[in-house]
N, CA, C and O of each residue as an XYZ file, in Angstrom:
312
protein
N     -98.808    -85.696    130.378
C     -97.988    -84.524    130.657
C     -98.878    -83.479    131.336
O     -99.992    -83.221    130.881
N     -98.396    -82.893    132.399
C     -99.202    -81.924    133.121
C     -99.211    -80.573    132.427
O     -98.385    -80.297    131.556
N    -100.158    -79.737    132.827
C    -100.276    -78.402    132.246
C     -99.025    -77.577    132.530
O     -98.561    -76.852    131.650
N     -98.472    -77.669    133.727
C     -97.284    -76.890    134.081
C     -96.099    -77.281    133.203
O     -95.368    -76.410    132.729
N     -95.904    -78.565    132.983
C     -94.800    -79.019    132.130
C     -95.016    -78.523    130.705
O     -94.068    -78.064    130.068
N     -96.236    -78.606    130.194
C     -96.517    -78.133    128.836
C     -96.240    -76.645    128.718
O     -95.696    -76.196    127.709
N     -96.604    -75.876    129.730
C     -96.374    -74.445    129.697
C     -94.882    -74.147    129.664
O     -94.450    -73.260    128.927
N     -94.091    -74.866    130.442
C     -92.642    -74.667    130.434
C     -92.059    -74.996    129.072
O     -91.167    -74.292    128.600
N     -92.539    -76.041    128.436
C     -92.071    -76.400    127.094
C     -92.451    -75.309    126.106
O     -91.628    -74.918    125.278
N     -93.681    -74.808    126.174
C     -94.151    -73.767    125.264
C     -93.347    -72.487    125.405
O     -93.168    -71.761    124.428
N     -92.868    -72.204    126.586
C     -92.143    -70.965    126.821
C     -90.635    -71.143    126.727
O     -89.882    -70.260    127.139
N     -90.190    -72.260    126.197
C     -88.762    -72.555    126.087
C     -88.068    -71.786    124.980
O     -88.638    -70.860    124.403
N     -86.845    -72.170    124.686
C     -85.962    -71.482    123.746
C     -86.592    -71.256    122.373
O     -86.435    -70.176    121.802
N     -87.290    -72.230    121.838
C     -87.806    -72.127    120.478
C     -88.931    -71.120    120.346
O     -89.305    -70.762    119.229
N     -89.480    -70.655    121.455
C     -90.544    -69.657    121.415
C     -90.043    -68.296    121.886
O     -90.836    -67.440    122.279
N     -88.751    -68.100    121.848
C     -88.126    -66.858    122.258
C     -88.165    -65.862    121.101
O     -87.900    -66.227    119.956
N     -88.497    -64.595    121.402
C     -88.614    -63.580    120.356
C     -87.323    -63.394    119.574
O     -87.357    -63.283    118.348
N     -86.197    -63.359    120.254
C     -84.918    -63.171    119.548
C     -84.619    -64.361    118.638
O     -84.073    -64.195    117.548
N     -84.977    -65.549    119.087
C     -84.792    -66.739    118.252
C     -85.668    -66.628    116.999
O     -85.218    -66.953    115.900
N     -86.905    -66.176    117.158
C     -87.810    -65.992    116.020
C     -87.195    -65.020    115.009
O     -87.218    -65.269    113.803
N     -86.648    -63.916    115.509
C     -86.023    -62.942    114.618
C     -84.865    -63.568    113.837
O     -84.761    -63.400    112.622
N     -84.018    -64.275    114.533
C     -82.862    -64.896    113.891
C     -83.290    -65.941    112.866
O     -82.772    -65.978    111.750
N     -84.227    -66.777    113.250
C     -84.687    -67.857    112.382
C     -85.280    -67.330    111.075
O     -85.074    -67.919    110.014
N     -86.017    -66.218    111.155
C     -86.718    -65.692    109.988
C     -86.074    -64.437    109.407
O     -86.681    -63.763    108.575
N     -84.853    -64.114    109.835
C     -84.123    -62.990    109.273
C     -84.766    -61.634    109.524
O     -84.679    -60.742    108.680
N     -85.406    -61.472    110.670
C     -86.061    -60.209    111.007
C     -85.107    -59.356    111.828
O     -84.381    -59.858    112.687
N     -85.122    -58.051    111.548
C     -84.226    -57.150    112.268
C     -84.957    -55.840    112.510
O     -84.946    -54.953    111.656
N     -85.587    -55.715    113.661
C     -86.307    -54.499    114.016
C     -85.407    -53.610    114.867
O     -84.498    -54.097    115.539
N     -85.664    -52.316    114.833
C     -84.889    -51.341    115.607
C     -85.813    -50.516    116.495
O     -86.968    -50.269    116.149
N     -85.297    -50.098    117.632
C     -85.958    -49.137    118.507
C     -87.372    -49.491    118.909
O     -87.642    -50.587    119.402
N     -88.279    -48.537    118.689
C     -89.669    -48.711    119.111
C     -90.367    -49.853    118.381
O     -91.205    -50.543    118.960
N     -90.022    -50.053    117.109
C     -90.640    -51.168    116.385
C     -90.246    -52.499    117.011
O     -91.078    -53.401    117.109
N     -88.990    -52.637    117.437
C     -88.540    -53.856    118.091
C     -89.349    -54.107    119.364
O     -89.791    -55.228    119.616
N     -89.534    -53.070    120.153
C     -90.309    -53.196    121.390
C     -91.755    -53.571    121.100
O     -92.331    -54.420    121.780
N     -92.344    -52.932    120.081
C     -93.729    -53.215    119.718
C     -93.886    -54.644    119.209
O     -94.826    -55.340    119.592
N     -92.969    -55.085    118.346
C     -93.041    -56.450    117.804
C     -92.863    -57.491    118.906
O     -93.518    -58.533    118.893
N     -91.984    -57.211    119.847
C     -91.793    -58.136    120.967
C     -93.066    -58.223    121.800
O     -93.457    -59.315    122.213
N     -93.716    -57.099    122.052
C     -94.968    -57.096    122.819
C     -96.066    -57.866    122.080
O     -96.829    -58.611    122.695
N     -96.142    -57.682    120.765
C     -97.121    -58.418    119.954
C     -96.830    -59.910    120.022
O     -97.741    -60.716    120.212
N     -95.556    -60.279    119.865
C     -95.161    -61.683    119.944
C     -95.561    -62.287    121.285
O     -96.117    -63.384    121.332
N     -95.281    -61.580    122.372
C     -95.594    -62.101    123.703
C     -97.093    -62.270    123.904
O     -97.526    -63.241    124.523
N     -97.885    -61.345    123.394
C     -99.349    -61.474    123.493
C     -99.838    -62.646    122.643
O    -100.684    -63.425    123.084
N     -99.309    -62.769    121.433
C     -99.687    -63.891    120.575
C     -99.278    -65.222    121.201
O    -100.028    -66.196    121.133
N     -98.090    -65.268    121.810
C     -97.635    -66.487    122.471
C     -98.570    -66.865    123.613
O     -98.909    -68.036    123.787
N     -98.980    -65.875    124.384
C     -99.928    -66.115    125.480
C    -101.228    -66.726    124.936
O    -101.767    -67.670    125.513
N    -101.720    -66.181    123.831
C    -102.946    -66.703    123.223
C    -102.751    -68.115    122.672
O    -103.652    -68.949    122.767
N    -101.586    -68.383    122.099
C    -101.280    -69.719    121.581
C    -101.247    -70.741    122.709
O    -101.829    -71.820    122.598
N    -100.563    -70.394    123.797
C    -100.485    -71.302    124.946
C    -101.881    -71.581    125.497
O    -102.221    -72.730    125.780
N    -102.690    -70.531    125.651
C    -104.055    -70.702    126.169
C    -104.875    -71.601    125.243
O    -105.555    -72.519    125.701
N    -104.806    -71.334    123.951
C    -105.546    -72.147    122.978
C    -105.118    -73.613    123.062
O    -105.966    -74.505    123.062
N    -103.816    -73.863    123.133
C    -103.321    -75.236    123.145
C    -103.673    -75.968    124.432
O    -103.886    -77.180    124.412
N    -103.736    -75.256    125.540
C    -104.216    -75.879    126.777
C    -105.691    -76.255    126.630
O    -106.112    -77.323    127.073
N    -106.465    -75.379    126.011
C    -107.878    -75.674    125.747
C    -108.013    -76.833    124.755
O    -108.926    -77.649    124.875
N    -107.114    -76.904    123.785
C    -107.100    -78.030    122.848
C    -106.922    -79.341    123.607
O    -107.611    -80.325    123.339
N    -105.990    -79.339    124.554
C    -105.745    -80.544    125.361
C    -106.968    -80.953    126.167
O    -107.125    -82.123    126.517
N    -107.828    -79.994    126.460
C    -109.055    -80.277    127.203
C    -110.215    -80.624    126.270
O    -111.340    -80.829    126.727
N    -109.944    -80.691    124.965
C    -110.963    -81.067    123.985
C    -111.844    -79.918    123.525
O    -112.905    -80.150    122.945
N    -111.428    -78.696    123.771
C    -112.241    -77.532    123.428
C    -112.013    -77.034    122.001
O    -112.813    -76.253    121.486
N    -110.935    -77.476    121.360
C    -110.624    -77.080    119.988
C    -110.212    -78.321    119.200
O    -109.799    -79.329    119.773
N    -110.331    -78.227    117.883
C    -109.980    -79.366    117.034
C    -108.612    -79.215    116.378
O    -108.220    -80.063    115.577
N    -107.887    -78.162    116.699
C    -106.573    -77.944    116.099
C    -105.632    -77.308    117.120
O    -106.067    -76.685    118.089
N    -104.346    -77.478    116.881
C    -103.267    -77.006    117.736
C    -102.581    -75.833    117.052
O    -102.420    -75.854    115.832
N    -102.174    -74.817    117.792
C    -101.467    -73.667    117.227
C     -99.972    -73.742    117.521
O     -99.547    -74.412    118.462
N     -99.189    -73.053    116.712
C     -97.743    -73.014    116.927
C     -97.168    -71.667    116.541
O     -97.876    -70.786    116.054
N     -95.878    -71.522    116.765
C     -95.144    -70.303    116.433
C     -94.698    -70.385    114.975
O     -94.273    -71.442    114.508
N     -94.798    -69.253    114.252
C     -94.302    -69.204    112.882
C     -93.789    -67.794    112.570
O     -93.695    -66.957    113.468
N     -93.462    -67.535    111.326
C     -92.861    -66.247    110.952
C     -93.815    -65.069    111.122
O     -93.383    -63.918    111.062
N     -95.093    -65.333    111.332
C     -96.072    -64.269    111.530
C     -96.408    -64.037    113.004
O     -97.324    -63.274    113.311
N     -95.697    -64.669    113.900
C     -96.035    -64.611    115.323
C     -95.777    -63.245    115.956
O     -96.185    -63.009    117.093
N     -95.110    -62.348    115.245
C     -94.921    -60.997    115.763
C     -95.741    -59.978    114.965
O     -95.437    -58.785    114.963
N     -96.766    -60.459    114.301
C     -97.684    -59.609    113.547
C     -99.027    -59.545    114.259
O     -99.395    -60.464    114.990
N     -99.763    -58.447    114.040
C    -101.138    -58.383    114.519
C    -102.038    -59.028    113.466
O    -101.630    -59.211    112.319
N    -103.236    -59.362    113.856
C    -104.158    -60.079    112.962
C    -104.393    -59.321    111.651
O    -104.473    -59.939    110.589
N    -104.502    -58.019    111.714
C    -104.754    -57.204    110.513
C    -103.628    -57.371    109.495
O    -103.895    -57.409    108.293
N    -102.388    -57.469    109.942
C    -101.253    -57.646    109.029
C    -101.291    -59.021    108.361
O    -100.975    -59.146    107.178
N    -101.674    -60.040    109.108
C    -101.745    -61.385    108.562
C    -102.826    -61.473    107.498
O    -102.659    -62.171    106.497
N    -103.924    -60.776    107.706
C    -105.050    -60.811    106.764
C    -104.761    -60.050    105.479
O    -105.401    -60.309    104.460
N    -103.810    -59.114    105.501
C    -103.508    -58.289    104.315
C    -102.849    -59.075    103.224
O    -102.535    -58.524    102.169
């Protein structure tokens, strides 16, 4: 599978911010919604980059989307 095809799969419906909210019962309003979406998009970018590097043998594990994908690292560590 080529890198372009993998990227399209990674950015498909299941990695959509609104889908994440619905799946995990999250309901943000106003500025928090915008901030969480921006965090999710940055985290998704990092996940895609990591997984492409994984495919090149640079990492020993694969990352995915989960209920914490719209959190910053500090929140996950708390």
